[in-house]
The first five atom37 places (N, CA, C, CB, O) and aatype in JSON, in Angstrom:
{
  "aatype": [20, 20, 20, 20, 20, 20, 20, 20, 20, 20, 20, 20, 20, 20, 20, 20, 20, 20, 20, 20, 20, 20, 20, 20, 20, 20, 20, 20, 20, 20, 20, 20, 20, 20, 20, 20, 20, 20, 20, 20, 20, 20, 20, 20, 20, 20, 20, 20, 20, 20, 20, 20, 20, 20, 20, 20, 20, 20, 20, 20, 20, 20, 20, 20, 20, 20, 20, 20, 20, 20, 20, 20, 20, 20, 20, 20, 20, 20, 20, 20, 20, 20, 20, 20, 20, 20, 20, 20, 20, 20, 20, 20, 20, 20, 20],
  "atom_mask": [
    [1, 1, 1, 1, 1],
    [1, 1, 1, 1, 1],
    [1, 1, 1, 1, 1],
    [1, 1, 1, 1, 1],
    [1, 1, 1, 1, 1],
    [1, 1, 1, 1, 1],
    [1, 1, 1, 1, 1],
    [1, 1, 1, 1, 1],
    [1, 1, 1, 1, 1],
    [1, 1, 1, 1, 1],
    [1, 1, 1, 1, 1],
    [1, 1, 1, 1, 1],
    [1, 1, 1, 1, 1],
    [1, 1, 1, 1, 1],
    [1, 1, 1, 1, 1],
    [1, 1, 1, 1, 1],
    [1, 1, 1, 1, 1],
    [1, 1, 1, 1, 1],
    [1, 1, 1, 1, 1],
    [1, 1, 1, 1, 1],
    [1, 1, 1, 1, 1],
    [1, 1, 1, 1, 1],
    [1, 1, 1, 1, 1],
    [1, 1, 1, 1, 1],
    [1, 1, 1, 1, 1],
    [1, 1, 1, 1, 1],
    [1, 1, 1, 1, 1],
    [1, 1, 1, 1, 1],
    [1, 1, 1, 1, 1],
    [1, 1, 1, 1, 1],
    [1, 1, 1, 1, 1],
    [1, 1, 1, 1, 1],
    [1, 1, 1, 1, 1],
    [1, 1, 1, 1, 1],
    [1, 1, 1, 1, 1],
    [1, 1, 1, 1, 1],
    [1, 1, 1, 1, 1],
    [1, 1, 1, 1, 1],
    [1, 1, 1, 1, 1],
    [1, 1, 1, 1, 1],
    [1, 1, 1, 1, 1],
    [1, 1, 1, 1, 1],
    [1, 1, 1, 1, 1],
    [1, 1, 1, 1, 1],
    [1, 1, 1, 1, 1],
    [1, 1, 1, 1, 1],
    [1, 1, 1, 1, 1],
    [1, 1, 1, 1, 1],
    [1, 1, 1, 1, 1],
    [1, 1, 1, 1, 1],
    [1, 1, 1, 1, 1],
    [1, 1, 1, 1, 1],
    [1, 1, 1, 1, 1],
    [1, 1, 1, 1, 1],
    [1, 1, 1, 1, 1],
    [1, 1, 1, 1, 1],
    [1, 1, 1, 1, 1],
    [1, 1, 1, 1, 1],
    [1, 1, 1, 1, 1],
    [1, 1, 1, 1, 1],
    [1, 1, 1, 1, 1],
    [1, 1, 1, 1, 1],
    [1, 1, 1, 1, 1],
    [1, 1, 1, 1, 1],
    [1, 1, 1, 1, 1],
    [1, 1, 1, 1, 1],
    [1, 1, 1, 1, 1],
    [1, 1, 1, 1, 1],
    [1, 1, 1, 1, 1],
    [1, 1, 1, 1, 1],
    [1, 1, 1, 1, 1],
    [1, 1, 1, 1, 1],
    [1, 1, 1, 1, 1],
    [1, 1, 1, 1, 1],
    [1, 1, 1, 1, 1],
    [1, 1, 1, 1, 1],
    [1, 1, 1, 1, 1],
    [1, 1, 1, 1, 1],
    [1, 1, 1, 1, 1],
    [1, 1, 1, 1, 1],
    [1, 1, 1, 1, 1],
    [1, 1, 1, 1, 1],
    [1, 1, 1, 1, 1],
    [1, 1, 1, 1, 1],
    [1, 1, 1, 1, 1],
    [1, 1, 1, 1, 1],
    [1, 1, 1, 1, 1],
    [1, 1, 1, 1, 1],
    [1, 1, 1, 1, 1],
    [1, 1, 1, 1, 1],
    [1, 1, 1, 1, 1],
    [1, 1, 1, 1, 1],
    [1, 1, 1, 1, 1],
    [1, 1, 1, 1, 1],
    [1, 1, 1, 1, 1]
  ],
  "atom_positions": [
    [[40.13, -51.27, -12.73], [39.16, -51.86, -13.64], [38.04, -52.49, -12.83], [39.84, -52.91, -14.58], [38.3, -53.23, -11.88]],
    [[36.81, -52.22, -13.19], [35.65, -52.76, -12.48], [35.47, -54.23, -12.79], [34.38, -51.98, -12.84], [35.66, -54.67, -13.92]],
    [[35.12, -54.96, -11.77], [34.87, -56.39, -11.93], [33.49, -56.59, -12.56], [34.97, -57.14, -10.56], [32.51, -55.99, -12.13]],
    [[33.43, -57.43, -13.58], [32.16, -57.7, -14.26], [31.24, -58.5, -13.34], [32.39, -58.46, -15.58], [31.69, -59.42, -12.66]],
    [[29.99, -58.14, -13.33], [29.0, -58.88, -12.54], [28.2, -59.77, -13.48], [28.06, -57.91, -11.76], [27.72, -59.34, -14.53]],
    [[28.07, -61.0, -13.08], [27.34, -61.97, -13.89], [26.26, -62.63, -13.04], [28.3, -63.04, -14.46], [26.45, -62.89, -11.86]],
    [[25.16, -62.87, -13.66], [24.09, -63.62, -13.01], [24.32, -65.1, -13.26], [22.68, -63.17, -13.53], [24.92, -65.49, -14.26]],
    [[23.84, -65.89, -12.36], [23.9, -67.33, -12.56], [22.93, -67.69, -13.69], [23.56, -68.11, -11.24], [21.79, -67.25, -13.7]],
    [[23.41, -68.51, -14.65], [22.57, -68.93, -15.76], [21.48, -69.87, -15.27], [23.4, -69.61, -16.87], [21.75, -70.8, -14.5]],
    [[20.27, -69.63, -15.69], [19.14, -70.49, -15.35], [18.36, -70.77, -16.62], [18.23, -69.84, -14.25], [17.7, -69.87, -17.16]],
    [[18.42, -72.0, -17.1], [17.73, -72.36, -18.33], [16.24, -72.06, -18.25], [17.95, -73.84, -18.64], [15.62, -71.75, -19.27]],
    [[15.66, -72.14, -17.07], [14.22, -71.9, -16.9], [13.83, -70.51, -17.39], [13.82, -72.07, -15.43], [12.69, -70.29, -17.79]],
    [[14.76, -69.56, -17.35], [14.47, -68.2, -17.8], [14.21, -68.12, -19.3], [15.61, -67.28, -17.44], [13.63, -67.14, -19.78]],
    [[14.62, -69.14, -20.05], [14.51, -69.12, -21.51], [13.5, -70.12, -22.05], [15.85, -69.4, -22.12], [13.3, -70.22, -23.26]],
    [[12.87, -70.85, -21.16], [11.91, -71.89, -21.58], [10.51, -71.31, -21.53], [12.02, -73.16, -20.68], [9.74, -71.58, -20.61]],
    [[10.19, -70.52, -22.55], [8.94, -69.77, -22.52], [7.93, -70.14, -23.6], [9.24, -68.34, -22.63], [6.87, -69.52, -23.68]],
    [[8.24, -71.12, -24.43], [7.24, -71.56, -25.41], [7.4, -73.06, -25.65], [7.4, -70.76, -26.75], [8.47, -73.62, -25.44]],
    [[6.32, -73.71, -26.08], [6.32, -75.18, -26.21], [7.41, -75.73, -27.14], [4.97, -75.64, -26.71], [7.98, -76.78, -26.86]],
    [[7.7, -75.03, -28.21], [8.71, -75.51, -29.16], [10.1, -75.5, -28.53], [8.7, -74.65, -30.44], [10.86, -76.45, -28.67]],
    [[10.42, -74.42, -27.84], [11.73, -74.33, -27.17], [11.85, -75.4, -26.1], [11.93, -72.93, -26.55], [12.89, -76.04, -25.97]],
    [[10.79, -75.59, -25.35], [10.8, -76.61, -24.29], [11.0, -78.0, -24.9], [9.48, -76.56, -23.49], [11.81, -78.78, -24.4]],
    [[10.28, -78.31, -25.96], [10.4, -79.62, -26.6], [11.81, -79.83, -27.15], [9.37, -79.77, -27.72], [12.37, -80.92, -27.0]],
    [[12.39, -78.82, -27.79], [13.75, -78.95, -28.33], [14.77, -79.13, -27.2], [14.11, -77.71, -29.17], [15.69, -79.94, -27.32]],
    [[14.59, -78.38, -26.13], [15.5, -78.48, -24.98], [15.46, -79.88, -24.38], [15.13, -77.43, -23.91], [16.5, -80.49, -24.15]],
    [[14.27, -80.4, -24.13], [14.15, -81.74, -23.55], [14.67, -82.81, -24.51], [12.7, -82.03, -23.18], [15.32, -83.76, -24.08]],
    [[14.39, -82.66, -25.8], [14.87, -83.63, -26.78], [16.4, -83.66, -26.81], [14.32, -83.31, -28.18], [17.0, -84.73, -26.87]],
    [[17.02, -82.49, -26.77], [18.48, -82.43, -26.76], [19.05, -83.07, -25.5], [18.96, -80.98, -26.88], [20.04, -83.79, -25.56]],
    [[18.42, -82.81, -24.37], [18.89, -83.39, -23.11], [18.67, -84.9, -23.06], [18.18, -82.73, -21.93], [19.45, -85.62, -22.45]],
    [[17.63, -85.37, -23.71], [17.34, -86.8, -23.74], [18.4, -87.57, -24.53], [15.95, -87.05, -24.36], [18.59, -88.77, -24.32]],
    [[19.1, -86.89, -25.44], [20.15, -87.53, -26.23], [21.41, -87.8, -25.41], [20.49, -86.66, -27.42], [22.24, -88.62, -25.81]],
    [[21.57, -87.12, -24.29], [22.75, -87.33, -23.45], [22.64, -88.71, -22.81], [22.88, -86.21, -22.36], [21.56, -89.08, -22.33]],
    [[23.72, -89.49, -22.79], [23.65, -90.82, -22.2], [23.44, -90.83, -20.69], [24.9, -91.57, -22.53], [23.07, -91.85, -20.11]],
    [[23.68, -89.69, -20.04], [23.5, -89.6, -18.6], [22.04, -89.24, -18.31], [24.47, -88.53, -17.97], [21.62, -88.13, -18.64]],
    [[21.25, -90.14, -17.72], [19.84, -89.86, -17.47], [19.61, -88.67, -16.54], [19.17, -91.07, -16.9], [18.53, -88.07, -16.56]],
    [[20.59, -88.33, -15.73], [20.44, -87.19, -14.82], [20.29, -85.87, -15.58], [21.65, -87.12, -13.89], [19.7, -84.92, -15.07]],
    [[20.83, -85.82, -16.79], [20.71, -84.61, -17.61], [19.25, -84.37, -17.96], [21.58, -84.72, -18.9], [18.77, -83.23, -17.88]],
    [[18.54, -85.41, -18.36], [17.12, -85.26, -18.7], [16.29, -84.93, -17.47], [16.58, -86.55, -19.36], [15.39, -84.09, -17.54]],
    [[16.58, -85.55, -16.36], [15.84, -85.28, -15.12], [16.05, -83.82, -14.71], [16.3, -86.23, -13.97], [15.11, -83.14, -14.31]],
    [[17.28, -83.34, -14.82], [17.57, -81.94, -14.5], [16.82, -81.0, -15.45], [19.08, -81.66, -14.56], [16.31, -79.96, -15.04]],
    [[16.76, -81.37, -16.72], [16.04, -80.57, -17.71], [14.55, -80.52, -17.39], [16.27, -81.12, -19.13], [13.92, -79.48, -17.53]],
    [[13.99, -81.64, -16.97], [12.59, -81.65, -16.55], [12.38, -80.69, -15.39], [12.15, -83.08, -16.15], [11.37, -79.99, -15.32]],
    [[13.33, -80.65, -14.49], [13.27, -79.71, -13.37], [13.31, -78.27, -13.84], [14.41, -79.97, -12.4], [12.58, -77.42, -13.31]],
    [[14.15, -77.98, -14.83], [14.21, -76.63, -15.4], [12.86, -76.23, -15.99], [15.31, -76.55, -16.48], [12.38, -75.12, -15.76]],
    [[12.28, -77.13, -16.75], [11.0, -76.83, -17.39], [9.9, -76.69, -16.34], [10.62, -77.95, -18.41], [9.06, -75.79, -16.44]],
    [[9.91, -77.55, -15.35], [8.89, -77.46, -14.28], [9.0, -76.13, -13.55], [9.05, -78.63, -13.29], [7.98, -75.52, -13.23]],
    [[10.23, -75.67, -13.29], [10.39, -74.37, -12.64], [9.91, -73.24, -13.54], [11.86, -74.14, -12.27], [9.31, -72.28, -13.07]],
    [[10.16, -73.36, -14.85], [9.71, -72.34, -15.8], [8.18, -72.26, -15.83], [10.25, -72.64, -17.21], [7.61, -71.18, -15.98]],
    [[7.53, -73.4, -15.68], [6.06, -73.47, -15.73], [5.41, -73.26, -14.37], [5.63, -74.81, -16.29], [4.2, -73.05, -14.27]],
    [[6.23, -73.32, -13.32], [5.7, -73.19, -11.95], [5.58, -74.56, -11.32], [4.33, -72.47, -11.94], [4.73, -75.36, -11.72]],
    [[6.42, -74.84, -10.36], [6.45, -76.17, -9.73], [5.11, -76.57, -9.13], [7.51, -76.2, -8.65], [4.68, -77.71, -9.29]],
    [[4.46, -75.65, -8.45], [3.18, -75.98, -7.82], [2.15, -76.37, -8.88], [2.67, -74.79, -6.98], [1.38, -77.31, -8.69]],
    [[2.14, -75.64, -9.97], [1.19, -75.91, -11.06], [1.48, -77.27, -11.7], [1.25, -74.79, -12.12], [0.56, -78.05, -11.94]],
    [[2.74, -77.54, -11.98], [3.11, -78.83, -12.6], [2.81, -79.97, -11.64], [4.62, -78.84, -13.0], [2.29, -81.0, -12.05]],
    [[3.13, -79.79, -10.37], [2.86, -80.84, -9.38], [1.36, -81.15, -9.33], [3.37, -80.41, -7.98], [0.97, -82.32, -9.31]],
    [[0.54, -80.11, -9.31], [-0.91, -80.3, -9.26], [-1.39, -81.07, -10.48], [-1.64, -78.95, -9.16], [-2.16, -82.02, -10.36]],
    [[-0.95, -80.66, -11.67], [-1.36, -81.32, -12.91], [-0.87, -82.77, -12.99], [-0.86, -80.55, -14.11], [-1.52, -83.62, -13.59]],
    [[0.29, -83.03, -12.37], [0.85, -84.39, -12.39], [0.3, -85.26, -11.28], [2.36, -84.33, -12.28], [0.57, -86.46, -11.23]],
    [[-0.49, -84.66, -10.39], [-1.04, -85.43, -9.28], [0.0, -85.74, -8.22], [-1.64, -86.71, -9.78], [-0.09, -86.77, -7.54]],
    [[0.97, -84.85, -8.07], [2.04, -85.03, -7.08], [2.03, -83.87, -6.11], [3.41, -85.16, -7.77], [1.52, -82.79, -6.43]],
    [[2.57, -84.08, -4.95], [2.78, -82.98, -4.02], [3.96, -82.15, -4.52], [3.03, -83.5, -2.57], [4.86, -82.68, -5.17]],
    [[3.97, -80.87, -4.22], [5.04, -79.99, -4.68], [6.39, -80.48, -4.16], [4.78, -78.55, -4.22], [7.36, -80.52, -4.91]],
    [[6.46, -80.85, -2.89], [7.71, -81.34, -2.32], [8.15, -82.65, -2.98], [7.57, -81.53, -0.81], [9.34, -82.87, -3.2]],
    [[7.19, -83.5, -3.3], [7.51, -84.76, -3.99], [8.11, -84.48, -5.36], [6.26, -85.64, -4.13], [9.04, -85.16, -5.8]],
    [[7.56, -83.49, -6.04], [8.08, -83.13, -7.36], [9.51, -82.6, -7.24], [7.18, -82.09, -8.04], [10.38, -82.97, -8.02]],
    [[9.74, -81.72, -6.26], [11.1, -81.22, -6.04], [12.07, -82.38, -5.79], [11.13, -80.24, -4.84], [13.16, -82.41, -6.37]],
    [[11.68, -83.33, -4.95], [12.54, -84.48, -4.63], [12.79, -85.34, -5.86], [11.92, -85.32, -3.52], [13.9, -85.81, -6.08]],
    [[11.75, -85.55, -6.66], [11.87, -86.4, -7.86], [12.81, -85.79, -8.89], [10.5, -86.62, -8.48], [13.44, -86.52, -9.66]],
    [[12.91, -84.46, -8.92], [13.69, -83.78, -9.95], [14.99, -83.16, -9.43], [12.86, -82.72, -10.59], [15.67, -82.45, -10.16]],
    [[15.33, -83.42, -8.16], [16.56, -82.85, -7.62], [17.77, -83.61, -8.15], [16.54, -82.87, -6.07], [17.66, -84.73, -8.63]],
    [[18.94, -82.97, -8.04], [20.18, -83.59, -8.51], [20.38, -84.93, -7.84], [21.38, -82.67, -8.23], [20.24, -85.07, -6.62]],
    [[20.72, -85.92, -8.65], [20.96, -87.26, -8.14], [19.72, -88.13, -8.0], [21.62, -87.16, -6.84], [19.83, -89.32, -7.71]],
    [[18.55, -87.54, -8.21], [17.31, -88.33, -8.09], [17.21, -89.3, -9.26], [16.07, -87.39, -8.04], [17.71, -89.05, -10.36]],
    [[16.54, -90.39, -9.0], [16.27, -91.38, -10.04], [14.78, -91.66, -10.03], [17.11, -92.69, -9.82], [14.34, -92.7, -9.52]],
    [[13.99, -90.73, -10.6], [12.54, -90.91, -10.54], [12.08, -92.12, -11.34], [11.84, -89.65, -11.05], [12.69, -92.53, -12.32]],
    [[10.98, -92.67, -10.88], [10.36, -93.8, -11.59], [9.84, -93.34, -12.93], [9.22, -94.43, -10.75], [9.54, -92.16, -13.12]],
    [[9.73, -94.26, -13.85], [9.19, -93.95, -15.18], [7.8, -93.31, -15.07], [9.12, -95.23, -16.06], [7.48, -92.36, -15.78]],
    [[6.99, -93.84, -14.18], [5.63, -93.32, -13.98], [5.67, -91.84, -13.6], [4.89, -94.12, -12.9], [4.87, -91.05, -14.09]],
    [[6.59, -91.46, -12.75], [6.71, -90.06, -12.33], [7.14, -89.19, -13.51], [7.71, -89.92, -11.17], [6.58, -88.12, -13.73]],
    [[8.13, -89.65, -14.26], [8.59, -88.9, -15.43], [7.44, -88.73, -16.42], [9.79, -89.62, -16.11], [7.22, -87.64, -16.94]],
    [[6.71, -89.81, -16.68], [5.59, -89.75, -17.62], [4.55, -88.74, -17.16], [4.95, -91.12, -17.77], [4.05, -87.95, -17.97]],
    [[4.22, -88.75, -15.88], [3.2, -87.83, -15.36], [3.67, -86.38, -15.45], [2.86, -88.18, -13.9], [2.87, -85.49, -15.76]],
    [[4.95, -86.13, -15.18], [5.48, -84.77, -15.28], [5.48, -84.31, -16.74], [6.9, -84.68, -14.7], [5.08, -83.18, -17.04]],
    [[5.91, -85.17, -17.63], [5.92, -84.83, -19.06], [4.5, -84.49, -19.53], [6.51, -86.0, -19.9], [4.3, -83.5, -20.23]],
    [[3.54, -85.29, -19.16], [2.15, -85.03, -19.53], [1.64, -83.74, -18.9], [1.26, -86.2, -19.13], [0.91, -82.99, -19.54]],
    [[2.01, -83.48, -17.65], [1.59, -82.25, -16.97], [2.15, -81.02, -17.67], [2.04, -82.27, -15.5], [1.58, -79.93, -17.59]],
    [[3.28, -81.19, -18.35], [3.89, -80.08, -19.09], [3.27, -79.92, -20.47], [5.38, -80.3, -19.22], [3.64, -79.02, -21.22]],
    [[2.31, -80.79, -20.8], [1.65, -80.7, -22.1], [2.49, -81.29, -23.22], [1.33, -79.27, -22.43], [2.37, -80.89, -24.38]],
    [[3.35, -82.25, -22.87], [4.24, -82.87, -23.84], [4.02, -84.38, -23.85], [5.71, -82.53, -23.52], [3.29, -84.92, -23.02]],
    [[4.65, -85.05, -24.78], [4.64, -86.5, -24.8], [6.01, -86.99, -25.27], [3.5, -87.05, -25.72], [6.67, -86.33, -26.07]],
    [[6.41, -88.14, -24.76], [7.66, -88.76, -25.18], [7.36, -89.65, -26.38], [8.32, -89.57, -24.02], [6.35, -90.36, -26.4]],
    [[8.23, -89.6, -27.36], [8.07, -90.46, -28.54], [9.39, -91.15, -28.84], [7.59, -89.65, -29.76], [10.45, -90.73, -28.38]],
    [[9.3, -92.2, -29.62], [10.48, -92.95, -30.04], [10.48, -92.97, -31.55], [10.5, -94.41, -29.45], [9.43, -93.12, -32.19]],
    [[11.67, -92.81, -32.12], [11.79, -92.89, -33.59], [12.99, -93.74, -33.94], [11.91, -91.47, -34.23], [13.88, -93.93, -33.11]],
    [[13.01, -94.26, -35.14], [14.13, -95.07, -35.59], [15.39, -94.2, -35.66], [13.82, -95.72, -36.97], [15.34, -93.03, -36.04]],
    [[16.51, -94.8, -35.3], [17.8, -94.07, -35.31], [18.27, -93.83, -36.73], [18.88, -94.85, -34.54], [19.32, -93.23, -36.94]]
  ]
}
């Protein structure tokens, strides 16, 4: 029997329109672990092109990679700039 070949799943491959991106980030923001949202921002940034997002956010590409790598704890200012560079905004609503 032949062994099945599988590709590694990459969420960035499916983040191709603003609505999907917004839903993905909103779902990740609901997780109590802040690292989930940071990782999701990294997925979206890769989908949009890290160099392009870094330029729009006013960050160096390497700085953006470091800010969004596993275990990173980026400052609120960095998160805000990346979110804006992605053409999105964070909002708060009553629970």
